[in-house]
C-alpha positions in Angstrom: 0.8 -29.1 12.6 4.4 -28.6 12.5 5.7 -28.9 9.4 8.7 -31.7 8.6 11.6 -29.8 6.6 13.4 -31.2 4.1 16.9 -30.1 3.4 19.3 -31.1 0.2 22.2 -29.5 -0.6 21.8 -26.9 -3.9 24.7 -28.8 -7.0 27.8 -27.1 -6.5 30.4 -26.7 -9.2 33.4 -24.5 -9.7 32.0 -22.4 -11.4 28.3 -22.6 -13.2 28.3 -23.3 -17.0 26.5 -21.6 -20.1 23.3 -23.1 -21.1 24.2 -25.8 -22.8 27.3 -26.7 -22.2 27.6 -30.7 -21.7 28.7 -30.4 -17.6 25.6 -31.4 -16.8 24.2 -27.6 -15.0 22.3 -24.7 -16.9 21.9 -21.1 -15.5 18.7 -20.1 -15.7 17.7 -16.0 -14.6 21.2 -16.3 -12.5 20.1 -20.2 -11.0 21.6 -22.6 -11.6 19.9 -26.1 -12.6 20.3 -29.6 -13.5 20.2 -29.8 -17.4 16.9 -32.3 -18.7 19.0 -35.2 -18.7 20.4 -35.5 -15.5 16.8 -34.7 -14.1 16.1 -38.3 -13.1 19.4 -38.7 -10.6 17.2 -35.6 -9.1 14.9 -36.5 -6.2 11.8 -34.3 -5.0 12.1 -33.8 -2.1 8.4 -34.4 -0.5 7.4 -37.6 -2.9 3.7 -38.4 -4.0 3.0 -34.5 -1.8 3.1 -32.1 -4.7 4.0 -29.7 -2.2 5.1 -26.3 -3.3 8.7 -26.8 -2.1 8.9 -29.2 -4.7 7.8 -27.4 -7.8 8.2 -23.3 -7.8 12.3 -23.0 -8.4 11.8 -21.8 -12.3 10.6 -18.8 -13.1 7.3 -18.2 -15.6 7.5 -16.0 -18.8 4.9 -13.1 -18.1 1.9 -13.2 -20.7 1.5 -9.3 -20.4 5.1 -9.0 -20.6 8.6 -9.8 -22.0 9.8 -10.7 -18.1 9.3 -13.3 -15.4 7.8 -14.1 -12.5 9.4 -16.3 -9.7 7.9 -19.0 -8.3 7.9 -18.0 -4.9 5.9 -14.7 -6.2 3.4 -17.4 -7.8 2.8 -18.5 -4.9 2.2 -16.0 -3.4 0.0 -14.7 -4.9 -2.6 -18.0 -4.6 -1.9 -17.2 -0.6 -3.8 -13.4 -1.3 -6.2 -14.3 -3.2 -7.1 -17.5 -0.4 -6.9 -14.0 1.7 -9.4 -12.6 -0.5 -12.1 -15.4 -1.0 -11.7 -16.4 3.1 -13.0 -12.5 3.3 -15.6 -12.9 0.3 -17.4 -15.9 2.1 -17.5 -13.6 5.1 -19.3 -10.8 3.3 -21.4 -14.1 2.1 -22.4 -14.3 5.4 -22.8 -11.5 6.9 -25.3 -10.7 3.5 -27.2 -14.0 5.0 -27.3 -13.2 8.8 -28.7 -9.2 7.2 -31.1 -11.7 5.5 -32.4 -13.5 8.6 -32.9 -10.4 10.4 -35.2 -8.9 8.2 -37.1 -12.2 7.7 -37.6 -12.4 11.5 -38.2 -8.9 12.0 -41.1 -8.8 9.2 -42.4 -11.9 11.3 -42.7 -10.2 14.5 -44.1 -7.7 11.9 -47.1 -9.9 10.6 -47.3 -11.3 13.8 -49.0 -8.5 15.7 -51.4 -8.2 12.5 -55.5 -8.1 13.5 -56.2 -9.4 10.3 -58.9 -12.1 11.5 -58.6 -10.9 14.9 -62.6 -11.9 15.3 -62.1 -15.0 14.8 -64.0 -17.5 17.4 -63.8 -20.6 19.0 -61.7 -23.4 17.8 -60.0 -21.9 14.8 -59.5 -18.5 17.1 -57.5 -20.5 19.2 -55.8 -22.0 16.2 -54.9 -18.7 14.0 -53.8 -17.2 17.5 -51.4 -19.8 17.6 -50.7 -19.4 14.2 -49.6 -15.6 15.1 -47.8 -16.4 17.9 -46.1 -18.6 16.0 -44.4 -16.2 14.0 -43.5 -14.4 17.2 -41.5 -17.5 18.3 -39.9 -18.5 14.5 -38.8 -14.4 14.5 -36.7 -15.3 18.0 -35.6 -18.1 16.5 -34.3 -16.5 13.0 -32.7 -14.0 15.7 -31.0 -16.1 17.6 -29.4 -17.9 14.8 -28.4 -14.6 12.8 -27.0 -13.7 16.0 -25.4 -16.8 16.6 -24.1 -16.4 12.6 -22.4 -13.3 13.3 -21.0 -14.7 16.8 -19.6 -18.6 15.6 -19.4 -17.5 11.5 -19.0 -13.9 10.5 -16.4 -12.5 13.3 -13.7 -15.9 12.8 -13.8 -15.5 9.6 -13.2 -11.6 9.4 -10.6 -12.1 12.2 -8.6 -14.9 11.2 -4.9 -14.0 10.4 -5.8 -10.7 11.0 -1.6 -9.8 10.0 -2.0 -11.9 7.3 -1.0 -9.7 4.7 1.8 -8.2 6.2 3.1 -11.8 7.6 3.4 -12.5 3.1 4.7 -8.9 2.7 7.9 -10.5 4.9 7.9 -13.6 3.3 8.1 -11.4 0.1 11.3 -9.6 1.0 13.3 -12.1 2.6 13.2 -14.4 -0.4 13.3 -11.2 -2.5 16.3 -9.9 -1.0 18.2 -13.6 -1.0 17.2 -13.0 -4.7 18.4 -10.2 -5.5 21.9 -11.2 -3.5 22.3 -14.5 -5.5 22.1 -12.2 -8.4 24.9 -10.2 -6.8 26.8 -13.1 -6.9 26.6 -14.4 -10.0 27.3 -11.3 -11.2 30.8 -11.4 -9.5 31.1 -14.8 -11.0 31.0 -13.2 -14.8 32.9 -10.7 -13.8 35.4 -12.5 -12.7 35.3 -15.6 -15.2 35.9 -12.9 -18.1 38.7 -11.4 -15.5 40.2 -14.5 -15.6 40.0 -15.0 -19.7 41.6 -11.7 -20.1 44.7 -12.9 -17.7 45.3 -16.3 -19.4 44.7 -14.4 -22.7 48.1 -12.1 -21.5 49.9 -15.2 -20.1 49.8 -16.9 -23.4 50.5 -14.0 -25.2 53.4 -13.1 -23.0 54.5 -17.0 -23.4 54.3 -16.6 -27.3 56.4 -13.5 -27.5 58.9 -15.2 -25.1 59.5 -18.3 -27.3 59.9 -16.3 -30.1 62.1 -14.0 -29.4 59.8 -11.2 -30.7 59.7 -8.8 -27.7 62.1 -7.9 -24.5 59.8 -9.3 -22.1 61.7 -11.1 -19.6 60.9 -13.8 -17.4 59.9 -11.4 -14.7 57.2 -10.7 -16.6 56.0 -13.3 -17.2 55.6 -14.5 -13.5 53.6 -11.6 -13.0 51.9 -12.1 -16.0 51.1 -15.9 -14.4 51.3 -14.6 -11.1 48.2 -12.3 -12.3 46.5 -15.8 -14.3 46.9 -17.5 -10.8 45.1 -14.7 -8.2 42.6 -14.2 -10.8 41.9 -17.7 -10.8 41.7 -17.6 -7.2 39.4 -15.0 -7.4 36.9 -16.3 -9.2 36.8 -19.7 -7.0 35.9 -17.4 -3.9 33.5 -15.4 -6.5 31.7 -19.4 -7.1 32.5 -20.3 -3.7 30.4 -16.9 -2.4 28.0 -17.5 -5.5 26.8 -21.5 -4.2 26.6 -20.1 0.0 24.1 -17.6 -1.6 22.4 -19.9 -3.6 22.9 -23.1 -1.2 21.3 -20.2 1.1 18.0 -19.6 -0.4 17.0 -22.7 -1.3 17.1 -23.6 1.9 14.8 -20.5 2.8 12.6 -20.9 0.0 11.7 -24.6 1.2 11.6 -23.6 4.5 8.9 -20.6 3.7 6.6 -22.2 0.6 6.6 -25.0 3.3 5.3 -22.6 5.8 2.8 -20.8 3.5 1.1 -24.6 2.3 0.9 -25.1 6.0 -1.0 -21.9 6.6 -2.8 -22.7 3.4 -4.4 -26.2 4.8 -4.7 -24.3 7.9 -6.5 -21.7 6.3 -9.0 -23.7 4.3 -9.5 -26.1 6.9 -10.6 -23.3 9.6 -13.3 -22.2 6.7 -14.5 -26.0 6.4 -15.3 -26.1 10.2 -16.8 -23.2 10.3 -18.8 -23.7 7.1 -19.7 -26.8 9.2 -20.8 -24.7 12.0 -23.0 -22.6 9.5 -25.2 -26.1 8.6 -25.8 -26.6 11.6 -27.0 -23.4 13.2 -29.4 -23.8 10.0 -30.4 -27.5 11.3 -30.7 -26.3 14.6 -33.0 -22.9 13.0 -35.3 -26.1 11.4 -35.9 -27.9 14.3 -36.6 -25.3 16.5 -39.4 -23.7 13.4 -40.7 -27.1 13.1 -41.3 -26.7 16.6 -43.1 -23.3 16.8 -45.8 -25.2 14.1 -46.2 -28.3 16.3 -48.8 -26.1 18.5 -50.2 -25.4 15.4 -50.6 -28.6 14.1 -51.6 -29.8 17.2 -54.9 -27.0 17.4 -55.7 -27.4 13.7 -56.4 -30.9 14.7 -58.4 -30.7 17.2 -60.7 -27.7 15.2 -64.7 -28.6 15.5 -66.9 -26.9 14.0 -70.0 -28.7 16.2 -67.8 -27.9 19.2 -67.2 -24.7 17.3 -71.4 -24.0 17.2 -71.5 -25.2 21.2 -69.6 -22.8 22.4 -71.0 -19.9 20.6 -74.4 -20.5 21.2 -73.5 -21.1 25.3 -71.8 -18.1 25.6 -74.6 -15.5 22.9 -78.2 -17.7 23.5 -81.0 -15.5 24.5 -83.8 -18.5 25.4 -84.1 -22.3 24.1 -87.9 -21.7 24.9 -89.9 -22.5 20.7 -92.3 -20.0 19.8 -95.7 -21.5 19.3 -98.6 -21.1 17.5 -101.4 -18.7 19.0 -104.9 -20.2 19.9 -108.2 -19.1 19.3 
């Protein structure tokens, strides 16, 4: 099913403010966020869904080092772990198949055993059926293992064969956007510093002219003012480019995380369906096994020692006239 994508504009400002200012904005790792006291104004994109697109904007400090891990990377790790779990489930089914195959092989071998082959009569018939039931049961388990392989194991192994390649593509795409954002942020800071220097130079020259402590002319002041204005324009341009880049990163984060969310739901549902197939095949195996035992039960009910004796006597009798005492 297709996921609905929600977009909201990234918070824009004339210039990103330093963390802790009263502007309502703060910058963390080159990303602009609203301050905590203004968070009530920001609505979730998918309220009540606990969607990836709402809860992974910030970076997390790595417990193993002083570096940070991007929220998007945390989602990627979960996806890769899910793929590994899927592979291990398939390996589990492979082991189950092997057990079934070995079991079937041993049942078939045991069915050919010559033990008690000399048993006769109705009990002998029942014993023959007991051994035949093992052969039938072996066939059932072979069919079960074959269906497990074709209907459960193979689909699990083949599902999303290009998964890692897709994850790498997503990773590179979002990482590139984040790098662009860092570059834009650096440009903003450089332009901000340049503006501050130009404004300071303009103020200094203006004071010199007012105090007549220098030979600076009005032309020098105009030149300094033009440079200050140009620096201000450069800062505005850099801030605009930064906001455009952050907006692009924001939109791609939403789109990509929702896609990862959809893939995760698809993976879980696929595994659930094939595990249901596994249980269904087990039920069928049990029913087939029961059918192999039914003839044994029926024959055991007919075991009759008297009948067996009668049959044996008729088959092996040598004469029914009894000996008599000799007469004088």
